[in-house]
ROLUMSE-661949 format. One record per residue (C-alpha): x, y, z. Coordinates in steps of 0.001 Angstrom, whole numbers, plus 500000, padded with zeros to 6 digits. Layout:
N
XYZ...
This chain:
755
885357589807748896887108593161749569885116596224750645885961599075748457884391601893750224881391603800751057879859606133748458878181608754750572874904607946749209871488607256750883870517604672748311869381601179749586867981599008746914870533599191743939871408596619741138874779596393739258874225595112735821876251595069732676874912595811729115876916596347725975880006595738727734879448598763730292878634598616733768875499600444735019873640600672738276869889600460738768868835602906741600865652603069743522865500606634744689863108607838747458862101611479746750862055612615750460865752612023750763866200615088748223864105617428750542865581618707753600863229617899756815861370615475755061859903612389756634859910608716755055856762608813752716856788612114751971856667612838748120856608609062747485854717609448744201857654611075742926860083608012743893861735606691741054863741603818739219866772605334737334869877603990735678873262605374736229876348604758734085879057603742736605881918604930734614880856608422734008878665608790737069875811610212735192871897609167735341871247608253731685867528607132732072864348607087734515862425603987733260859783604073736126858323606826738306855804606249741215857630602808741615859950601203744173862073598183745010863141597815741425865305595217740250867070594439736632867496591497734364869599591318731205868499588838728672869020588429724573870379592101724372867542593623726229867201595109729890864170594300731999863135596094735130860717594752737659859293597136740355856346597590742718853809600101741584852501602515744150849310602850742191846881605703742945845136606774746127846897604281748410849413605132751295853149604532751135854566601110750538850845599535750182852126598198746712849973595372745375851351595175741750854503594614740206855257596131736831857907595380733892859348597503731422862208596774729063864707598493726668867164597722724052869301601114724452868605602111728150867002605186726732863523604103725252861399601860727450858246599887726648854994600868728217855032599232731654852753596176732052851649594488735304853089591128735630851847590074739248848659591290741394848813590743745185845958588896747006843345590710749134845188592451752090848586591319750760851359593829749919854639593501748186858314594865748833861701593690747383861868591638744244864487589680742198864666588074738844867093585608737453867284582948734493867275579452735312868318576696733237864941576622731196862889579354732822862797582641734705862378582961738240861015585719740210861130586169744093859092588715745832858496589766749678855163589427750932853279590352754108851004587366753934850116586832757524850571583158756895854293583414757732856513586022759139856693589575757255858946589680754389858603585776753629859885585062750273857653583597747472858937582041744156857358582435740667858271580894737325857805582075733721859206581347730324858284584813728706858666587247731563855148588355731167853055585285732443854036584137735952852701581329737978853774580291741461855950577462742267854095575141744935855822575170747937858857577412746659858950579553750059861938580849752117861927582407755315858542580782756912859952581010760474862631583615760555863103587329759613864308587640756248864494590573753834866431592431751084866846589465748839868772588821745743868426585858743300870954584129741177871270580876739417874844579219739063875633575468738258872166574036738899871852576029742230869521578714742947871314580931745356869407583556747540870832586568749453868795587428752429868948589587755592869608587938758990868358589863762127870897589767765088870834591150768560872984594194767476872126594389764071871394593070760436873978591067757957873321589583754544873686585879754403873350583297751744871281579947751266870761577794748081868246575180746554868105573051743656864357573177743383863361576309745215861639574338748016864543572268749947867101574894751214870427574684752535871880577604754596875576578545754785877082578259758090875899581128760618879653582007761106880312582771757227878059585681756733877970586791753170878569590540754235878250591985757672878420595540759059881271597494760350880375599330763731883355601640763183881173603420760376879547606500761411878586609731759592875893608103757876873603609812755441870668611734756504870944610290760265872697611511763427876382611347762551877120609620765974875069606544765290877299603567764314876581601192761266874592598207762359873243596956759093874614595478755934871899594691753503870185594657750001873213593142748482873268592769744802876171591679742247877299591105738647880261589843736817882153592548734987885741592781733741886964589498735217885741590192738889882343590287740833881183593550741425878983594023744764876837596759746073875218596781749471873934599352751976875099599951755659873333602358758038870933601283760650867689600181758769866124603683759483865732606730757488867972605798754631871036603673753464874651604139753234875809602736749756878858600667749656880688598534747136882984595583747079884733593458744817885730589571744350888597588521742120886404585782740453883160584507739189879816584760741202879794581026741128883242580800742544882112583301745316878898581417746169880250578003746287882972579281748696880334579686751636879539576051751286882764574283751399883766572633754462885301574715756911887430572321758893890081572024756329893899572741757564894871576088757090898777575307757001898824574217753501897664576205750393894321575104748698894408573388745420894131575790742400890693575988741144889232577844738390890774580956736428892130582584739564895476583001741223895789582924744826897322586385745874897706588654748865894656590140750406894537593273752469894701592519756484891713593304758664893667594979761463895933597447759750896602600034762698899645598103764268901478598597761113901440602363760907904536603439762816906660605791760491906607609451759460907411611440756282910911612352757081913266612121753986910286610425752136911449610457748422908865612334746123910608611769742774911534608706740838915095607058740723916680606945737444915662603202737351912123603963738350911929606865735834913081604239732974910572601667733817907711604179734041908643605701730609908360602113729069904594602075730491903784598910728607905128595334729132904538591718728540904637588608731149905350585238729745903938582163732104905680579050730878906868575931732654905537572635733938901953574184734496901763574558730983901349570630730776899006570131733568895798572421733105897567575350734579898089573978738261900893576107739228900950574565742684901556571017741531905086569314741273905112567080738269908136565223737125910749567230735202910345565007731978906879566402731494908635569766730088909594569193726501908857572231724179909875570783721021909502573901718952910127576483721458911074579740719584911801582853722172912155585164719097908306584439718273907717585423721996909504588764721630908135589673718252904542589092719660905358591419722760906725594008720000903478593728717943901327595369720609903935597653721776905538595958724882908732597646725822909898594916728359909023591182729067908974589227732173909642585671732191908641583239734964912144581890735342910758579899738379906982579622739521905723578249742663906101574794741810910049575527741996910864574197738283913736576188736970913732577236733331917513577436733475920096574826734517920743575708737958923158574018740254920855574469743179918351571744742241917794568940740082914173570150739353915030571963736227915340571853732309918627569836732911916628566872733942913994567314731176914096565692727819914013568932726048917312569081724094918440566306725999918897568208729190921203570884727623918557573470727194918463576862728823915171578661728335916289581730730197919383582038727759917038581803724600914746584440726083917432586717726896919152586433723334915812587111721673915272590088723846918752591468723104918370590759719203914956592886719212916007595721721663913610594286724388914249595103728003914479591838729990912483590975733099912917587735735300910336586411737811911719584086740543908935582894742934910031582946746802907577580143747188908794576721746202906818573814746409909352571402745390911985572310748101909570572843749857909010576151751444906417578616751180903777580496753197900119580034753594897728581936751498896094583860754435895619587680754162898530590110754921899430590119758543898131586486759158900464584345756793902469581578758410905680579699757109905340576438755642908888574586755508912526575197756556913007578913755630916672578805756980917716576014754783915738577065751853917133580711751881920723580410750801919324578144747904917033580940746842919662583303747142921974581223744895919543580908742461918877584647742310922658585255741967922871582722739037920249584640736977921700588121737761925150587240736733924917584823733768922752586543731495923835590349731201921769593242732117918275592737733676916127595401733967913252594155736216913268591410738905909636590408739729909081589162743249905602587340743570903741588036746971901762584892746956903092581859748849906442584031749496908072582707752745910164585805752687907296588370753044907175590926755713904129589425757423905284585739757640905013584276761059906195581235762841903607578701762663903806577729766292904546580842768158902836583295765416905908585473765985906889587618763084909998586263761194911049589679760279912411590993756665916005590244757236915917587576754356913764589696752163916018592737752615918894590768751800917279589614748592916767593317747693920355594151748717921422591403745993919439592608743351921027596413744026924489595071744123924409592667741076921908594730738965921955598265739859919885599297736847917066596986737848913778597768739346912179595334741801908796594629741752907318593257745177909330592056748065910062593887751251911688597013749620909931597448746386910604599904743647907492599002741921904214597908743419901120595808742661897952597878741516895787595456743262894312593725740211895220590706738015892551591995735537894216594920734328892943597772736267894382600552738666892862602680741029891855606418740417893326608897741384896229607091741186899395608675743277902981607370742891904016608472746157902872606311749070902330608393752285903002607156755817900228604887757086899027604014753510901376601258752899899070598344753110896272600136751123898891600298748396900249596738748755903630597509750094905089596462753386905054598876756465907785601492756375907884601478752433907039605092751871907892607604749079907888607023745238906637603497744371904706603527741162901868600969740524901801598203738095898581596192736895898964592743735296896419590911733110896047587324732051894755587117728508893412583641728805891203582241731512894250581426733487897861582654733534899381579440731800898081577977728540895563575228728766893809573255725829891088574887724003891509577901725793891580580150722656887994580933723024888714582680726447891109585149724925890289588657726020888446590677723199890142593831721639887598596193723317888485594780726641892206594912726051891590598516725018889679599315727893892361597737730210894950600114728534892835603053729424892204602062732919895974601471733975898356603284731611895529605884731180895446606056735068899265606559735448900223602990736157902326600443734157900708597615732373901941593840732174900057591797729637900505587918729845901581585685726952901148582040727008903201579594725000901874576037724754903405572740725196905294573177722057906915576181723123905235578674720735902547581268721470899285579881719554898375581795716729895025582925717926896756584877720577899415586296718374896758587526716144894745589064719021897638590921720398898989592076717191895554593350716493895308595072719760898605596775718919897297598075715585894196599411717603896212601310719881898280602525716870895347603616715064893865605309718317896744607529718739898353607969715439896637611180714166896209613976716996894032616648716090896306619131718411899017619009720780901262621221723053903448621290726004904740623355729074908434623441729972907571625783732963905491625448736180901962625587734931900178625679738262897639628255738325897775628754734721896569627336731436897840625595728520895743626081725261895623623863722026894667626013719140892845624006716372893404625248712889889589624631711836886546623372713987887027619722714347885428617227716544887545615790719565886563613132722280889797611745723687892610613581725606896152612361726859898075614531729486901778613590730659903228614941733764906943615669733535907450612983736760911189613836736498909911616756738952907719614202740730903767614256740776902285617473741676898835617937739938895999617197742149893257618425740029892715619400736422889855620671734349889607620631730535887474623227728637886476623543724854885854626847723313882206626504721796879685629299720770881947631917722064882442630556725560884400627998727442882589624735728421884148622131730700884325618743728826886652616824731339888053616989734821890035614743737185892550614613739883895619612761739423897890612750736120901317611228736916902979609270733867899965609521731672896273610163731793893891609024729135890236610199729518887423609812726885884896612360726922881514613160724830882490614422721307882603618199720869883236620511717949885824623223718857888789625251717844890484625762721102890945623355724186892541624546727176894015622677730288893790624011733708895683622541736521896159622893740399899356621553741769900489620610745193902948623348746614901867625351743619904003623423741113902786621472738028904919620375735228903054619324732040905162617190729524902414617146726868898725617812726226897095616199723267893627615683721933892278613154719353889187612050717646888874608377718433886541605683717412
């Protein structure tokens, strides 16, 4: 998991959930937070359970008032909310009933019904609900004096209205617990709970198959713990340090697990924060119950649909040591050409295609035999969705080379394909030339066949595996072969995972950094042999990773990496200046083709959303394609990507109006005049990045009923900004921008009516 940031909110109990392919947040708002000087419990009859659209940030519904400790469940296209009912004439938090309401549109809610009543002198607190294999399970906190306060009891139901106790299904009889969340994955019920420490509270995880016998994760593996450097907590003394990480809830959305939790110190209010995990909840939960005494000097076996990648280091301070002197704030000629292309394709192909996508295994070369390989089909498929360049995995982590290299026998020359006389790279490059497609080549630094690689530890902690001094000349010769035998190459893609030349790789014995000399030499060779190419990754990158393999880029997105922000932007220390971001996306469950994986192909709405959240935020996007064992991209994948291209073309084919500015627009406005009143709901703004990136804030207004009304706003624009807003009928749209150094150069401003 990676903590993504604090949200400046006092909310405590929140629940992320997905409905109709959108991400929402259930919030339990305590009214006294909104009133200066109020104390806990004041105005509690106005406490509410509400729903917020995460993308827009707007509260769209308030299903329950006079309720607290709400939780949410989505089931069969309906959203159910369970919460404690304050009732009438009772003190604050003396909750003795749990209510349930539901909706199919998040706007119209059923009349709340009582689904659980407390025993005499018993009160309810937090609740959690999940769907098991053949039943629903509800957890609630009780103050039953048989056990410690906040002990968890578990109930079951088949219809979500009638509940009964599960005998002996109890957790927390003999220790402090609280803030629970409940999930069911692969025959296990997982409960997240709060553990009381001497200096604070952290969330831990336990699991059970029957809700009676429990297995706790190791105490040294907390699910989420607090950060004592956090201060300035909402509604409390700003000098108080965070000592709490509680009320964790999560959901799976767009290929990653989204986690919300609260910091603070368990007093007046919370400090809402969020985190992400590049995988499923099941993968995340299972991690905490794996053996922890495995050797860390070798990569783990590949599991599931994730690829091991770099993660942020914990201690970043020691790497921040340079200034902004001579920092480049405009793109080079090569970077500009790359950014202008925007959309590209990735091709993952090699022995992993034949072995269930295990890119870390080293099978025999004779496994590789793509009898129907057709590189022109690859390029035509990329063109169908608008790609302007393609990056081919000439060598992935297992070390197999798709060209007949002289450096190793582990290549196509020792495969049965074309009797060892084939060259995948040559056929790929020829097809790209034929269809005017720019060429990109991926050459993994890690090589399991040689072998030489690095451990998959976080940045700043990675260790060398193998003999780098013997391997370096081999790798350099492989790079020289690729950059001299196939004509012009536009992109050289250097993967950060398992890369022994990485800036942070250490000697495994002394733990001394190896330095960047080899990585810098690799970069110099590219500049010498392919001066028109950009380098993605490495020790001196032209292009940086966005941080996502699920097609996502942060917003706001700045092309210029400031001193001290290198590691936050996935580049090595001392790399500052203009380094644009690229996101990538695997269209199936894994990077390489696997049998029966057509059903995992990304949907058109998902692909369109990815486009808006990468290219629409100013980044480039690389969409993966997966030839199968025959060497052809499967028909289902071709059809899906072709339809995606048609969808994009349809979306942007008929602008309602457009304009541009060739002058500095900072402090001014740019107006689109529409001949007759029409409805618009989509805008595209492009900065002229030849001048750099200057816009730091913008606002878009529509002229309606004789006055200007703001319909959209944001911060960064960069290469391109795409934004959807609520439909509005208008005859004029204006753009107002504020630019850094009073500069702002707008390449174009266009509005559309999109489905």
